[in-house]
C-alpha positions in Angstrom: 31.6 93.0 -36.3 28.6 95.0 -37.5 27.5 92.1 -39.7 27.7 89.7 -36.8 25.6 92.0 -34.6 23.1 92.4 -37.5 22.8 88.6 -37.9 22.2 88.1 -34.2 19.5 90.8 -34.1 17.8 89.3 -37.2 17.9 85.9 -35.6 16.4 87.1 -32.4 13.7 89.1 -34.1 12.8 86.4 -36.6 12.8 83.6 -34.0 9.5 82.2 -33.1 8.4 79.6 -30.4 9.0 76.1 -31.6 7.7 72.7 -30.4 10.8 70.7 -31.4 11.2 67.0 -31.1 13.7 64.4 -32.1 10.9 62.3 -33.4 11.4 59.5 -30.9 11.0 58.6 -27.3 13.9 60.7 -26.1 16.2 63.2 -27.6 19.9 62.4 -28.0 20.9 66.0 -27.0 19.1 65.7 -23.6 21.6 64.0 -21.4 20.7 64.7 -17.8 23.8 64.3 -15.6 23.3 63.3 -12.0 26.7 64.6 -11.0 28.6 67.8 -12.0 31.5 67.6 -14.5 34.9 66.5 -13.1 38.2 67.0 -14.8 39.4 63.9 -16.6 36.1 61.9 -16.4 35.0 60.0 -19.5 31.6 58.4 -20.1 30.5 56.0 -22.8 26.8 55.5 -23.3 25.0 53.1 -25.6 21.2 53.4 -26.0 18.5 51.8 -28.2 15.2 53.4 -29.1 12.4 51.4 -30.7 9.3 53.2 -32.0 6.4 51.4 -33.7 4.4 54.1 -35.4 1.3 52.2 -36.4 -1.4 55.0 -36.2 -1.5 57.6 -39.0 -1.3 61.1 -37.6 -1.4 64.6 -39.0 -0.9 67.7 -36.8 -1.0 65.6 -33.6 -4.4 64.0 -34.4 -5.4 60.6 -35.9 -5.7 60.9 -39.6 -7.3 58.8 -42.3 -5.2 57.0 -44.8 -4.5 59.1 -47.9 -4.8 62.5 -46.1 -1.3 63.4 -47.2 -1.0 62.4 -50.9 2.0 60.2 -51.8 2.5 59.1 -55.4 4.1 55.8 -54.4 2.1 54.4 -51.5 0.1 55.2 -48.3 2.4 54.6 -45.4 0.4 52.7 -42.8 3.2 51.7 -40.4 6.8 52.6 -39.7 9.3 50.8 -37.4 12.1 53.0 -36.2 15.2 51.8 -34.5 18.0 54.1 -33.4 21.2 52.9 -31.8 23.1 55.8 -30.2 26.7 55.6 -29.1 27.9 58.6 -27.2 31.3 59.5 -25.7 31.7 62.4 -23.3 34.9 63.7 -21.8 35.3 66.4 -19.1 38.4 68.5 -19.7 37.9 70.4 -16.5 35.0 71.5 -14.3 33.7 73.9 -16.9 34.6 72.5 -20.3 34.1 69.1 -22.0 33.2 67.6 -25.3 31.0 64.9 -26.6 30.8 62.8 -29.7 27.6 61.0 -30.7 27.3 58.3 -33.4 23.7 57.5 -34.3 22.7 54.5 -36.5 19.1 54.8 -37.7 17.1 52.0 -39.2 13.5 52.7 -40.5 11.2 50.3 -42.2 8.0 51.6 -43.8 
């Protein structure tokens, strides 16, 4: 029990603010529900994300080609397609579970 407490304390102390992103238009873990959970309800969701990254960027700003050295090539454009299938089931008003199956396709 002491080691668990120590791990939690270290995690809280060492944590720093983060600007996290899924790297696409939306994040698969952000599923806003319009209605509260209801026992026995199941949902199936299929979504597609298409991102055409055609402007080189570094630290949130436009960057010239070759700023980040790469021994193989300078990446000029990346097409990203993400198909996400998600299944959610509400066991009761407080508990539920979800399963997400992403399929990612990237072309540099």
